[in-house]
N, CA, C and O atoms as a GROMACS GRO file, in nm:
protein
  620
    1UNK      N    1   2.203   0.206   0.545
    1UNK     CA    2   2.055   0.178   0.544
    1UNK      C    3   2.058   0.242   0.402
    1UNK      O    4   2.154   0.308   0.360
    2UNK      N    5   1.901   0.207   0.306
    2UNK     CA    6   1.879   0.214   0.242
    2UNK      C    7   1.825   0.363   0.237
    2UNK      O    8   1.789   0.429   0.334
    3UNK      N    9   1.827   0.394   0.133
    3UNK     CA   10   1.778   0.476   0.126
    3UNK      C   11   1.689   0.522  -0.061
    3UNK      O   12   1.737   0.458  -0.155
    4UNK      N   13   1.573   0.624  -0.098
    4UNK     CA   14   1.487   0.634  -0.207
    4UNK      C   15   1.535   0.757  -0.267
    4UNK      O   16   1.550   0.867  -0.215
    5UNK      N   17   1.558   0.719  -0.390
    5UNK     CA   18   1.641   0.830  -0.457
    5UNK      C   19   1.460   0.790  -0.640
    5UNK      O   20   1.412   0.694  -0.701
    6UNK      N   21   1.446   0.918  -0.634
    6UNK     CA   22   1.349   0.936  -0.685
    6UNK      C   23   1.365   1.053  -0.846
    6UNK      O   24   1.446   1.142  -0.819
    7UNK      N   25   1.346   1.058  -0.895
    7UNK     CA   26   1.356   1.173  -1.020
    7UNK      C   27   1.235   1.217  -1.045
    7UNK      O   28   1.137   1.152  -1.008
    8UNK      N   29   1.224   1.321  -1.104
    8UNK     CA   30   1.046   1.358  -1.126
    8UNK      C   31   1.028   1.352  -1.312
    8UNK      O   32   1.080   1.423  -1.398
    9UNK      N   33   0.966   1.279  -1.319
    9UNK     CA   34   0.972   1.257  -1.477
    9UNK      C   35   0.806   1.315  -1.516
    9UNK      O   36   0.774   1.303  -1.634
   10UNK      N   37   0.683   1.388  -1.403
   10UNK     CA   38   0.556   1.378  -1.487
   10UNK      C   39   0.490   1.457  -1.330
   10UNK      O   40   0.470   1.420  -1.214
   11UNK      N   41   0.478   1.547  -1.387
   11UNK     CA   42   0.400   1.701  -1.314
   11UNK      C   43   0.524   1.782  -1.251
   11UNK      O   44   0.632   1.792  -1.310
   12UNK      N   45   0.504   1.821  -1.163
   12UNK     CA   46   0.542   1.927  -1.049
   12UNK      C   47   0.574   1.977  -0.926
   12UNK      O   48   0.488   2.051  -0.878
   13UNK      N   49   0.681   1.956  -0.855
   13UNK     CA   50   0.669   1.876  -0.737
   13UNK      C   51   0.749   1.996  -0.657
   13UNK      O   52   0.759   2.006  -0.535
   14UNK      N   53   0.829   2.126  -0.808
   14UNK     CA   54   0.938   2.229  -0.751
   14UNK      C   55   1.103   2.188  -0.774
   14UNK      O   56   1.205   2.255  -0.761
   15UNK      N   57   1.078   2.044  -0.813
   15UNK     CA   58   1.217   2.009  -0.743
   15UNK      C   59   1.258   1.795  -0.858
   15UNK      O   60   1.218   1.680  -0.841
   16UNK      N   61   1.310   1.834  -0.911
   16UNK     CA   62   1.382   1.776  -1.027
   16UNK      C   63   1.439   1.645  -0.970
   16UNK      O   64   1.455   1.582  -1.074
   17UNK      N   65   1.478   1.566  -0.874
   17UNK     CA   66   1.480   1.438  -0.791
   17UNK      C   67   1.514   1.474  -0.629
   17UNK      O   68   1.577   1.570  -0.585
   18UNK      N   69   1.455   1.373  -0.564
   18UNK     CA   70   1.462   1.361  -0.434
   18UNK      C   71   1.494   1.241  -0.416
   18UNK      O   72   1.486   1.144  -0.491
   19UNK      N   73   1.560   1.262  -0.233
   19UNK     CA   74   1.681   1.152  -0.144
   19UNK      C   75   1.573   1.135  -0.059
   19UNK      O   76   1.557   1.252  -0.024
   20UNK      N   77   1.476   1.062   0.008
   20UNK     CA   78   1.424   1.016   0.093
   20UNK      C   79   1.460   0.885   0.223
   20UNK      O   80   1.432   0.766   0.211
   21UNK      N   81   1.524   0.946   0.332
   21UNK     CA   82   1.534   0.850   0.444
   21UNK      C   83   1.392   0.751   0.434
   21UNK      O   84   1.281   0.780   0.389
   22UNK      N   85   1.440   0.628   0.492
   22UNK     CA   86   1.323   0.527   0.491
   22UNK      C   87   1.296   0.514   0.652
   22UNK      O   88   1.392   0.549   0.721
   23UNK      N   89   1.153   0.460   0.737
   23UNK     CA   90   1.048   0.448   0.575
   23UNK      C   91   1.060   0.634   0.524
   23UNK      O   92   1.144   0.716   0.561
   24UNK      N   93   0.985   0.646   0.463
   24UNK     CA   94   0.918   0.743   0.424
   24UNK      C   95   0.764   0.782   0.373
   24UNK      O   96   0.700   0.702   0.304
   25UNK      N   97   0.720   0.890   0.405
   25UNK     CA   98   0.593   0.885   0.383
   25UNK      C   99   0.520   1.004   0.266
   25UNK      O  100   0.551   1.122   0.254
   26UNK      N  101   0.442   0.948   0.211
   26UNK     CA  102   0.442   1.044   0.035
   26UNK      C  103   0.284   1.093   0.052
   26UNK      O  104   0.202   1.004   0.071
   27UNK      N  105   0.225   1.272   0.046
   27UNK     CA  106   0.142   1.307   0.048
   27UNK      C  107   0.134   1.426   0.030
   27UNK      O  108   0.209   1.511  -0.016
   28UNK      N  109   0.007   1.424   0.081
   28UNK     CA  110  -0.056   1.579   0.076
   28UNK      C  111  -0.058   1.665   0.240
   28UNK      O  112  -0.046   1.784   0.269
   29UNK      N  113  -0.075   1.566   0.308
   29UNK     CA  114  -0.052   1.594   0.446
   29UNK      C  115   0.139   1.723   0.488
   29UNK      O  116   0.247   1.755   0.439
   30UNK      N  117   0.094   1.732   0.548
   30UNK     CA  118   0.264   1.844   0.565
   30UNK      C  119   0.268   1.755   0.700
   30UNK      O  120   0.339   1.849   0.734
   31UNK      N  121   0.266   1.711   0.756
   31UNK     CA  122   0.308   1.572   0.828
   31UNK      C  123   0.493   1.460   0.771
   31UNK      O  124   0.584   1.394   0.822
   32UNK      N  125   0.432   1.524   0.607
   32UNK     CA  126   0.493   1.398   0.574
   32UNK      C  127   0.595   1.382   0.489
   32UNK      O  128   0.597   1.490   0.429
   33UNK      N  129   0.714   1.288   0.428
   33UNK     CA  130   0.793   1.306   0.423
   33UNK      C  131   0.825   1.400   0.315
   33UNK      O  132   0.866   1.512   0.348
   34UNK      N  133   0.815   1.380   0.229
   34UNK     CA  134   0.791   1.447   0.044
   34UNK      C  135   0.560   1.507   0.056
   34UNK      O  136   0.455   1.469   0.005
   35UNK      N  137   0.611   1.628   0.171
   35UNK     CA  138   0.452   1.671   0.117
   35UNK      C  139   0.481   1.624  -0.038
   35UNK      O  140   0.582   1.586  -0.098
   36UNK      N  141   0.286   1.654  -0.088
   36UNK     CA  142   0.248   1.668  -0.303
   36UNK      C  143   0.132   1.738  -0.289
   36UNK      O  144   0.030   1.691  -0.238
   37UNK      N  145   0.145   1.853  -0.334
   37UNK     CA  146   0.018   1.920  -0.282
   37UNK      C  147  -0.065   1.925  -0.439
   37UNK      O  148  -0.087   2.035  -0.490
   38UNK      N  149  -0.092   1.840  -0.484
   38UNK     CA  150  -0.175   1.762  -0.576
   38UNK      C  151  -0.279   1.698  -0.523
   38UNK      O  152  -0.279   1.604  -0.444
   39UNK      N  153  -0.409   1.780  -0.592
   39UNK     CA  154  -0.602   1.745  -0.521
   39UNK      C  155  -0.642   1.615  -0.526
   39UNK      O  156  -0.727   1.580  -0.444
   40UNK      N  157  -0.591   1.518  -0.622
   40UNK     CA  158  -0.563   1.343  -0.634
   40UNK      C  159  -0.440   1.265  -0.555
   40UNK      O  160  -0.390   1.158  -0.587
   41UNK      N  161  -0.412   1.338  -0.459
   41UNK     CA  162  -0.302   1.307  -0.321
   41UNK      C  163  -0.362   1.278  -0.222
   41UNK      O  164  -0.448   1.355  -0.180
   42UNK      N  165  -0.339   1.173  -0.165
   42UNK     CA  166  -0.435   1.150   0.005
   42UNK      C  167  -0.353   1.256   0.054
   42UNK      O  168  -0.284   1.337  -0.007
   43UNK      N  169  -0.379   1.234   0.212
   43UNK     CA  170  -0.263   1.364   0.325
   43UNK      C  171  -0.131   1.214   0.317
   43UNK      O  172  -0.010   1.223   0.294
   44UNK      N  173  -0.198   1.111   0.342
   44UNK     CA  174  -0.123   0.994   0.320
   44UNK      C  175  -0.129   0.888   0.214
   44UNK      O  176  -0.191   0.790   0.176
   45UNK      N  177  -0.044   0.955   0.195
   45UNK     CA  178  -0.078   0.882   0.067
   45UNK      C  179  -0.073   0.715   0.032
   45UNK      O  180  -0.163   0.633   0.015
   46UNK      N  181   0.089   0.704   0.028
   46UNK     CA  182   0.171   0.607   0.030
   46UNK      C  183   0.283   0.581   0.106
   46UNK      O  184   0.345   0.678   0.150
   47UNK      N  185   0.320   0.470   0.130
   47UNK     CA  186   0.529   0.538   0.215
   47UNK      C  187   0.538   0.401   0.142
   47UNK      O  188   0.469   0.300   0.126
   48UNK      N  189   0.687   0.462   0.098
   48UNK     CA  190   0.812   0.376   0.057
   48UNK      C  191   0.931   0.329   0.218
   48UNK      O  192   0.962   0.406   0.309
   49UNK      N  193   0.967   0.203   0.203
   49UNK     CA  194   1.003   0.126   0.325
   49UNK      C  195   1.089   0.064   0.242
   49UNK      O  196   1.066   0.062   0.121
   50UNK      N  197   1.179   0.015   0.287
   50UNK     CA  198   1.338  -0.130   0.335
   50UNK      C  199   1.256  -0.234   0.380
   50UNK      O  200   1.144  -0.225   0.432
   51UNK      N  201   1.332  -0.350   0.351
   51UNK     CA  202   1.258  -0.528   0.353
   51UNK      C  203   1.380  -0.554   0.328
   51UNK      O  204   1.430  -0.518   0.221
   52UNK      N  205   1.441  -0.613   0.410
   52UNK     CA  206   1.518  -0.706   0.373
   52UNK      C  207   1.650  -0.642   0.262
   52UNK      O  208   1.728  -0.714   0.200
   53UNK      N  209   1.648  -0.476   0.259
   53UNK     CA  210   1.770  -0.475   0.204
   53UNK      C  211   1.702  -0.380   0.098
   53UNK      O  212   1.748  -0.271   0.068
   54UNK      N  213   1.574  -0.440   0.040
   54UNK     CA  214   1.523  -0.384  -0.121
   54UNK      C  215   1.366  -0.260  -0.076
   54UNK      O  216   1.305  -0.248   0.031
   55UNK      N  217   1.351  -0.207  -0.174
   55UNK     CA  218   1.286  -0.117  -0.159
   55UNK      C  219   1.120  -0.124  -0.176
   55UNK      O  220   1.083  -0.118  -0.294
   56UNK      N  221   1.023  -0.134  -0.086
   56UNK     CA  222   0.938  -0.098  -0.100
   56UNK      C  223   0.808  -0.049  -0.110
   56UNK      O  224   0.789  -0.037   0.011
   57UNK      N  225   0.706  -0.012  -0.158
   57UNK     CA  226   0.555   0.095  -0.208
   57UNK      C  227   0.475   0.046  -0.149
   57UNK      O  228   0.408  -0.038  -0.209
   58UNK      N  229   0.445   0.074   0.000
   58UNK     CA  230   0.253   0.025   0.030
   58UNK      C  231   0.159   0.146  -0.002
   58UNK      O  232   0.208   0.252  -0.041
   59UNK      N  233   0.060   0.134   0.011
   59UNK     CA  234  -0.047   0.237  -0.055
   59UNK      C  235  -0.124   0.221   0.030
   59UNK      O  236  -0.218   0.142   0.040
   60UNK      N  237  -0.064   0.340   0.132
   60UNK     CA  238  -0.220   0.379   0.255
   60UNK      C  239  -0.363   0.407   0.297
   60UNK      O  240  -0.415   0.455   0.397
   61UNK      N  241  -0.414   0.351   0.167
   61UNK     CA  242  -0.577   0.316   0.158
   61UNK      C  243  -0.576   0.474   0.124
   61UNK      O  244  -0.633   0.563   0.187
   62UNK      N  245  -0.469   0.491  -0.034
   62UNK     CA  246  -0.553   0.653  -0.068
   62UNK      C  247  -0.687   0.651  -0.143
   62UNK      O  248  -0.704   0.537  -0.186
   63UNK      N  249  -0.776   0.722  -0.172
   63UNK     CA  250  -0.872   0.696  -0.306
   63UNK      C  251  -0.813   0.700  -0.423
   63UNK      O  252  -0.842   0.633  -0.522
   64UNK      N  253  -0.725   0.781  -0.410
   64UNK     CA  254  -0.650   0.750  -0.618
   64UNK      C  255  -0.603   0.643  -0.630
   64UNK      O  256  -0.654   0.572  -0.716
   65UNK      N  257  -0.453   0.571  -0.526
   65UNK     CA  258  -0.439   0.512  -0.584
   65UNK      C  259  -0.378   0.520  -0.593
   65UNK      O  260  -0.357   0.637  -0.626
   66UNK      N  261  -0.209   0.411  -0.586
   66UNK     CA  262  -0.046   0.470  -0.583
   66UNK      C  263  -0.010   0.360  -0.766
   66UNK      O  264  -0.085   0.267  -0.796
   67UNK      N  265   0.036   0.376  -0.801
   67UNK     CA  266   0.062   0.279  -0.942
   67UNK      C  267   0.214   0.292  -0.973
   67UNK      O  268   0.291   0.387  -0.965
   68UNK      N  269   0.232   0.152  -1.015
   68UNK     CA  270   0.379   0.111  -0.981
   68UNK      C  271   0.380   0.082  -1.167
   68UNK      O  272   0.273   0.032  -1.204
   69UNK      N  273   0.466   0.102  -1.263
   69UNK     CA  274   0.438   0.154  -1.451
   69UNK      C  275   0.289   0.134  -1.416
   69UNK      O  276   0.270   0.141  -1.295
   70UNK      N  277   0.217   0.120  -1.464
   70UNK     CA  278   0.093   0.128  -1.549
   70UNK      C  279  -0.035   0.012  -1.430
   70UNK      O  280  -0.140  -0.038  -1.471
   71UNK      N  281   0.008   0.003  -1.320
   71UNK     CA  282  -0.109  -0.076  -1.242
   71UNK      C  283  -0.112  -0.049  -1.095
   71UNK      O  284  -0.007  -0.035  -1.032
   72UNK      N  285  -0.236  -0.042  -1.035
   72UNK     CA  286  -0.251  -0.011  -0.898
   72UNK      C  287  -0.238  -0.136  -0.831
   72UNK      O  288  -0.304  -0.239  -0.826
   73UNK      N  289  -0.124  -0.090  -0.779
   73UNK     CA  290  -0.098  -0.191  -0.653
   73UNK      C  291  -0.125  -0.117  -0.507
   73UNK      O  292  -0.152   0.001  -0.484
   74UNK      N  293  -0.104  -0.250  -0.399
   74UNK     CA  294  -0.133  -0.198  -0.234
   74UNK      C  295   0.002  -0.198  -0.186
   74UNK      O  296   0.031  -0.102  -0.115
   75UNK      N  297   0.123  -0.314  -0.215
   75UNK     CA  298   0.197  -0.323  -0.154
   75UNK      C  299   0.299  -0.408  -0.320
   75UNK      O  300   0.263  -0.487  -0.408
   76UNK      N  301   0.390  -0.358  -0.299
   76UNK     CA  302   0.514  -0.417  -0.452
   76UNK      C  303   0.708  -0.346  -0.412
   76UNK      O  304   0.747  -0.251  -0.343
   77UNK      N  305   0.764  -0.424  -0.475
   77UNK     CA  306   0.871  -0.439  -0.485
   77UNK      C  307   0.876  -0.312  -0.554
   77UNK      O  308   0.778  -0.306  -0.630
   78UNK      N  309   0.970  -0.178  -0.563
   78UNK     CA  310   0.977  -0.118  -0.660
   78UNK      C  311   1.162  -0.072  -0.655
   78UNK      O  312   1.229   0.001  -0.581
   79UNK      N  313   1.197  -0.170  -0.790
   79UNK     CA  314   1.326  -0.197  -0.829
   79UNK      C  315   1.388  -0.038  -0.862
   79UNK      O  316   1.318   0.052  -0.817
   80UNK      N  317   1.466  -0.013  -0.907
   80UNK     CA  318   1.592   0.069  -1.014
   80UNK      C  319   1.504   0.097  -1.133
   80UNK      O  320   1.469  -0.004  -1.194
   81UNK      N  321   1.466   0.199  -1.174
   81UNK     CA  322   1.368   0.240  -1.331
   81UNK      C  323   1.221   0.149  -1.348
   81UNK      O  324   1.188   0.078  -1.443
   82UNK      N  325   1.135   0.182  -1.203
   82UNK     CA  326   1.029   0.174  -1.203
   82UNK      C  327   0.989   0.301  -1.211
   82UNK      O  328   1.060   0.396  -1.177
   83UNK      N  329   0.868   0.312  -1.256
   83UNK     CA  330   0.798   0.484  -1.239
   83UNK      C  331   0.660   0.379  -1.132
   83UNK      O  332   0.606   0.269  -1.139
   84UNK      N  333   0.659   0.530  -1.020
   84UNK     CA  334   0.585   0.558  -0.953
   84UNK      C  335   0.488   0.650  -0.968
   84UNK      O  336   0.526   0.764  -0.991
   85UNK      N  337   0.361   0.626  -0.961
   85UNK     CA  338   0.277   0.736  -0.961
   85UNK      C  339   0.151   0.790  -0.826
   85UNK      O  340   0.061   0.736  -0.762
   86UNK      N  341   0.211   0.922  -0.835
   86UNK     CA  342   0.124   0.946  -0.646
   86UNK      C  343   0.018   1.042  -0.758
   86UNK      O  344   0.073   1.121  -0.835
   87UNK      N  345  -0.112   1.030  -0.757
   87UNK     CA  346  -0.168   1.190  -0.822
   87UNK      C  347  -0.128   1.178  -0.955
   87UNK      O  348  -0.122   1.070  -1.015
   88UNK      N  349  -0.092   1.317  -1.015
   88UNK     CA  350  -0.014   1.304  -1.076
   88UNK      C  351   0.056   1.358  -1.127
   88UNK      O  352   0.053   1.426  -1.229
   89UNK      N  353   0.147   1.326  -1.042
   89UNK     CA  354   0.307   1.305  -1.002
   89UNK      C  355   0.349   1.205  -1.047
   89UNK      O  356   0.258   1.121  -1.045
   90UNK      N  357   0.465   1.154  -1.100
   90UNK     CA  358   0.558   1.053  -1.199
   90UNK      C  359   0.662   1.025  -1.156
   90UNK      O  360   0.710   1.131  -1.195
   91UNK      N  361   0.767   0.964  -1.096
   91UNK     CA  362   0.867   0.986  -1.056
   91UNK      C  363   0.940   0.804  -1.108
   91UNK      O  364   0.895   0.693  -1.138
   92UNK      N  365   1.021   0.844  -1.099
   92UNK     CA  366   1.150   0.739  -1.161
   92UNK      C  367   1.196   0.659  -1.056
   92UNK      O  368   1.216   0.745  -0.970
   93UNK      N  369   1.238   0.509  -0.984
   93UNK     CA  370   1.349   0.462  -0.904
   93UNK      C  371   1.494   0.437  -0.921
   93UNK      O  372   1.542   0.333  -0.964
   94UNK      N  373   1.570   0.564  -0.875
   94UNK     CA  374   1.718   0.553  -0.917
   94UNK      C  375   1.770   0.421  -0.807
   94UNK      O  376   1.735   0.364  -0.704
   95UNK      N  377   1.844   0.421  -0.876
   95UNK     CA  378   2.007   0.386  -0.779
   95UNK      C  379   2.072   0.535  -0.722
   95UNK      O  380   2.086   0.638  -0.786
   96UNK      N  381   2.092   0.518  -0.633
   96UNK     CA  382   2.248   0.622  -0.575
   96UNK      C  383   2.311   0.676  -0.676
   96UNK      O  384   2.328   0.796  -0.653
   97UNK      N  385   2.366   0.635  -0.808
   97UNK     CA  386   2.491   0.651  -0.871
   97UNK      C  387   2.410   0.682  -0.982
   97UNK      O  388   2.476   0.734  -1.072
   98UNK      N  389   2.270   0.666  -1.015
   98UNK     CA  390   2.191   0.681  -1.137
   98UNK      C  391   2.216   0.866  -1.129
   98UNK      O  392   2.223   0.944  -1.033
   99UNK      N  393   2.226   0.887  -1.280
   99UNK     CA  394   2.183   1.075  -1.265
   99UNK      C  395   2.033   1.057  -1.270
   99UNK      O  396   1.960   0.964  -1.303
  100UNK      N  397   2.003   1.249  -1.198
  100UNK     CA  398   1.872   1.223  -1.221
  100UNK      C  399   1.777   1.177  -1.288
  100UNK      O  400   1.671   1.145  -1.235
  101UNK      N  401   1.808   1.160  -1.468
  101UNK     CA  402   1.731   1.176  -1.634
  101UNK      C  403   1.721   1.033  -1.646
  101UNK      O  404   1.695   0.985  -1.757
  102UNK      N  405   1.750   0.905  -1.472
  102UNK     CA  406   1.694   0.748  -1.475
  102UNK      C  407   1.851   0.736  -1.517
  102UNK      O  408   1.919   0.718  -1.416
  103UNK      N  409   1.923   0.741  -1.628
  103UNK     CA  410   2.063   0.691  -1.671
  103UNK      C  411   2.152   0.766  -1.681
  103UNK      O  412   2.127   0.858  -1.603
  104UNK      N  413   2.278   0.791  -1.749
  104UNK     CA  414   2.364   0.807  -1.839
  104UNK      C  415   2.374   0.834  -1.953
  104UNK      O  416   2.444   0.917  -2.010
  105UNK      N  417   2.244   0.702  -2.023
  105UNK     CA  418   2.253   0.760  -2.146
  105UNK      C  419   2.122   0.822  -2.274
  105UNK      O  420   2.114   0.863  -2.390
  106UNK      N  421   2.038   0.790  -2.154
  106UNK     CA  422   1.888   0.815  -2.172
  106UNK      C  423   1.861   0.953  -2.195
  106UNK      O  424   1.946   1.036  -2.225
  107UNK      N  425   1.714   0.978  -2.178
  107UNK     CA  426   1.654   1.170  -2.187
  107UNK      C  427   1.564   1.188  -2.160
  107UNK      O  428   1.567   1.207  -2.038
  108UNK      N  429   1.475   1.197  -2.194
  108UNK     CA  430   1.343   1.281  -2.195
  108UNK      C  431   1.273   1.314  -2.255
  108UNK      O  432   1.296   1.428  -2.294
  109UNK      N  433   1.128   1.242  -2.316
  109UNK     CA  434   1.057   1.217  -2.366
  109UNK      C  435   0.920   1.259  -2.379
  109UNK      O  436   0.829   1.181  -2.351
  110UNK      N  437   0.896   1.390  -2.423
  110UNK     CA  438   0.777   1.433  -2.340
  110UNK      C  439   0.612   1.360  -2.535
  110UNK      O  440   0.597   1.365  -2.658
  111UNK      N  441   0.567   1.325  -2.446
  111UNK     CA  442   0.422   1.319  -2.605
  111UNK      C  443   0.298   1.372  -2.562
  111UNK      O  444   0.261   1.351  -2.447
  112UNK      N  445   0.216   1.453  -2.657
  112UNK     CA  446   0.066   1.514  -2.608
  112UNK      C  447   0.030   1.429  -2.705
  112UNK      O  448   0.085   1.403  -2.812
  113UNK      N  449  -0.094   1.378  -2.643
  113UNK     CA  450  -0.218   1.326  -2.715
  113UNK      C  451  -0.401   1.440  -2.670
  113UNK      O  452  -0.494   1.469  -2.595
  114UNK      N  453  -0.337   1.453  -2.778
  114UNK     CA  454  -0.523   1.544  -2.859
  114UNK      C  455  -0.638   1.438  -2.864
  114UNK      O  456  -0.611   1.340  -2.932
  115UNK      N  457  -0.770   1.440  -2.800
  115UNK     CA  458  -0.922   1.376  -2.799
  115UNK      C  459  -0.927   1.453  -2.852
  115UNK      O  460  -0.854   1.552  -2.862
  116UNK      N  461  -1.101   1.393  -2.943
  116UNK     CA  462  -1.190   1.407  -3.048
  116UNK      C  463  -1.206   1.626  -2.997
  116UNK      O  464  -1.200   1.733  -3.057
  117UNK      N  465  -1.228   1.578  -2.862
  117UNK     CA  466  -1.316   1.766  -2.797
  117UNK      C  467  -1.198   1.829  -2.859
  117UNK      O  468  -1.206   1.935  -2.920
  118UNK      N  469  -1.084   1.762  -2.842
  118UNK     CA  470  -1.000   1.886  -2.824
  118UNK      C  471  -0.885   1.891  -2.709
  118UNK      O  472  -0.786   1.962  -2.725
  119UNK      N  473  -0.902   1.813  -2.593
  119UNK     CA  474  -0.841   1.836  -2.460
  119UNK      C  475  -0.693   1.793  -2.506
  119UNK      O  476  -0.669   1.740  -2.615
  120UNK      N  477  -0.628   1.815  -2.439
  120UNK     CA  478  -0.485   1.741  -2.441
  120UNK      C  479  -0.390   1.735  -2.267
  120UNK      O  480  -0.370   1.796  -2.162
  121UNK      N  481  -0.355   1.596  -2.355
  121UNK     CA  482  -0.267   1.563  -2.219
  121UNK      C  483  -0.101   1.525  -2.231
  121UNK      O  484  -0.054   1.475  -2.333
  122UNK      N  485  -0.049   1.547  -2.152
  122UNK     CA  486   0.091   1.580  -2.187
  122UNK      C  487   0.197   1.463  -2.093
  122UNK      O  488   0.143   1.462  -1.983
  123UNK      N  489   0.259   1.414  -2.090
  123UNK     CA  490   0.325   1.299  -2.055
  123UNK      C  491   0.481   1.339  -2.047
  123UNK      O  492   0.525   1.413  -2.135
  124UNK      N  493   0.568   1.292  -1.942
  124UNK     CA  494   0.678   1.303  -1.928
  124UNK      C  495   0.780   1.156  -1.895
  124UNK      O  496   0.803   1.103  -1.786
  125UNK      N  497   0.814   1.130  -1.991
  125UNK     CA  498   0.864   1.031  -1.894
  125UNK      C  499   1.010   0.973  -1.942
  125UNK      O  500   0.998   0.926  -2.055
  126UNK      N  501   1.141   0.962  -1.892
  126UNK     CA  502   1.228   0.916  -1.885
  126UNK      C  503   1.281   0.826  -1.958
  126UNK      O  504   1.212   0.724  -1.955
  127UNK      N  505   1.385   0.814  -2.032
  127UNK     CA  506   1.379   0.672  -2.073
  127UNK      C  507   1.561   0.592  -2.043
  127UNK      O  508   1.668   0.614  -2.101
  128UNK      N  509   1.530   0.515  -1.950
  128UNK     CA  510   1.614   0.428  -1.961
  128UNK      C  511   1.722   0.369  -2.094
  128UNK      O  512   1.842   0.381  -2.114
  129UNK      N  513   1.649   0.327  -2.141
  129UNK     CA  514   1.732   0.288  -2.241
  129UNK      C  515   1.716   0.371  -2.411
  129UNK      O  516   1.643   0.299  -2.480
  130UNK      N  517   1.738   0.428  -2.447
  130UNK     CA  518   1.695   0.500  -2.626
  130UNK      C  519   1.646   0.457  -2.661
  130UNK      O  520   1.718   0.365  -2.701
  131UNK      N  521   1.520   0.430  -2.701
  131UNK     CA  522   1.438   0.389  -2.835
  131UNK      C  523   1.367   0.248  -2.764
  131UNK      O  524   1.294   0.174  -2.830
  132UNK      N  525   1.401   0.223  -2.613
  132UNK     CA  526   1.266   0.128  -2.517
  132UNK      C  527   1.140   0.182  -2.551
  132UNK      O  528   1.130   0.301  -2.583
  133UNK      N  529   0.990   0.064  -2.545
  133UNK     CA  530   0.881   0.112  -2.440
  133UNK      C  531   0.890   0.146  -2.329
  133UNK      O  532   0.954   0.072  -2.253
  134UNK      N  533   0.827   0.273  -2.273
  134UNK     CA  534   0.757   0.256  -2.098
  134UNK      C  535   0.580   0.314  -2.199
  134UNK      O  536   0.537   0.385  -2.290
  135UNK      N  537   0.523   0.169  -2.038
  135UNK     CA  538   0.350   0.235  -1.990
  135UNK      C  539   0.339   0.291  -1.953
  135UNK      O  540   0.426   0.300  -1.867
  136UNK      N  541   0.250   0.393  -1.951
  136UNK     CA  542   0.281   0.535  -1.855
  136UNK      C  543   0.081   0.554  -1.894
  136UNK      O  544   0.002   0.536  -1.985
  137UNK      N  545   0.087   0.612  -1.722
  137UNK     CA  546  -0.060   0.632  -1.753
  137UNK      C  547  -0.083   0.796  -1.770
  137UNK      O  548   0.004   0.861  -1.712
  138UNK      N  549  -0.178   0.871  -1.834
  138UNK     CA  550  -0.223   0.971  -1.879
  138UNK      C  551  -0.343   0.970  -1.732
  138UNK      O  552  -0.381   0.861  -1.689
  139UNK      N  553  -0.392   1.103  -1.668
  139UNK     CA  554  -0.495   1.155  -1.582
  139UNK      C  555  -0.538   1.202  -1.632
  139UNK      O  556  -0.490   1.263  -1.727
  140UNK      N  557  -0.655   1.202  -1.598
  140UNK     CA  558  -0.745   1.324  -1.624
  140UNK      C  559  -0.785   1.401  -1.505
  140UNK      O  560  -0.870   1.372  -1.421
  141UNK      N  561  -0.722   1.486  -1.512
  141UNK     CA  562  -0.710   1.592  -1.374
  141UNK      C  563  -0.899   1.640  -1.356
  141UNK      O  564  -0.957   1.655  -1.248
  142UNK      N  565  -0.959   1.656  -1.487
  142UNK     CA  566  -1.115   1.664  -1.453
  142UNK      C  567  -1.203   1.588  -1.399
  142UNK      O  568  -1.284   1.644  -1.326
  143UNK      N  569  -1.216   1.390  -1.427
  143UNK     CA  570  -1.253   1.348  -1.353
  143UNK      C  571  -1.170   1.314  -1.219
  143UNK      O  572  -1.265   1.306  -1.141
  144UNK      N  573  -1.072   1.292  -1.152
  144UNK     CA  574  -0.955   1.306  -1.121
  144UNK      C  575  -0.964   1.139  -1.093
  144UNK      O  576  -1.013   1.088  -0.992
  145UNK      N  577  -0.909   1.073  -1.200
  145UNK     CA  578  -0.925   0.947  -1.186
  145UNK      C  579  -0.817   0.899  -1.346
  145UNK      O  580  -0.833   0.961  -1.452
  146UNK      N  581  -0.719   0.788  -1.333
  146UNK     CA  582  -0.646   0.788  -1.479
  146UNK      C  583  -0.766   0.732  -1.589
  146UNK      O  584  -0.878   0.694  -1.554
  147UNK      N  585  -0.724   0.735  -1.703
  147UNK     CA  586  -0.812   0.714  -1.761
  147UNK      C  587  -0.780   0.604  -1.890
  147UNK      O  588  -0.857   0.527  -1.947
  148UNK      N  589  -0.653   0.627  -1.910
  148UNK     CA  590  -0.550   0.535  -1.963
  148UNK      C  591  -0.427   0.536  -2.046
  148UNK      O  592  -0.353   0.623  -2.094
  149UNK      N  593  -0.433   0.402  -2.046
  149UNK     CA  594  -0.271   0.356  -2.035
  149UNK      C  595  -0.239   0.366  -2.188
  149UNK      O  596  -0.313   0.328  -2.279
  150UNK      N  597  -0.077   0.442  -2.202
  150UNK     CA  598  -0.033   0.449  -2.340
  150UNK      C  599   0.138   0.397  -2.339
  150UNK      O  600   0.242   0.412  -2.276
  151UNK      N  601   0.084   0.330  -2.448
  151UNK     CA  602   0.268   0.221  -2.471
  151UNK      C  603   0.328   0.364  -2.490
  151UNK      O  604   0.254   0.394  -2.584
  152UNK      N  605   0.406   0.478  -2.471
  152UNK     CA  606   0.561   0.528  -2.548
  152UNK      C  607   0.635   0.468  -2.615
  152UNK      O  608   0.703   0.378  -2.565
  153UNK      N  609   0.642   0.495  -2.725
  153UNK     CA  610   0.778   0.486  -2.833
  153UNK      C  611   0.866   0.591  -2.735
  153UNK      O  612   0.825   0.698  -2.689
  154UNK      N  613   0.994   0.532  -2.718
  154UNK     CA  614   1.088   0.654  -2.706
  154UNK      C  615   1.215   0.657  -2.765
  154UNK      O  616   1.273   0.548  -2.774
  155UNK      N  617   1.290   0.791  -2.823
  155UNK     CA  618   1.358   0.805  -2.940
  155UNK      C  619   1.444   0.922  -2.928
  155UNK      O  620   1.516   0.956  -3.022
   0.00000   0.00000   0.00000
């Protein structure tokens, strides 16, 4: 049976990595497989499931959407290394033999960006290949929505 292994690369859920039996529901509700205490997360936000031996993610009609990379999705394959964003929590999908940082050679990079009003946004992203670029979404918690897509040069 396929299991979903996710590393937390943005936000805080109290652990760095989770392994879930499939199918698994992510959301704010206490009856979910992975409860996420975040106001931008719907009670039943998205579902991780197996189809033909492949990991998939399906949005369950959430208000703020489910994102793979920088794309809002309804249903999509979640490949190893993909970034999954639910509310302000970003996970990296891992294979069972990968380390919690997404690779054996990569690391954790942090980008901080400030706007003209002095608001600061911070984004953590795990790099699978040092020196690669990652597309990430930066969420504005005041407006409860993603407000920009940024490409980070990770090194």
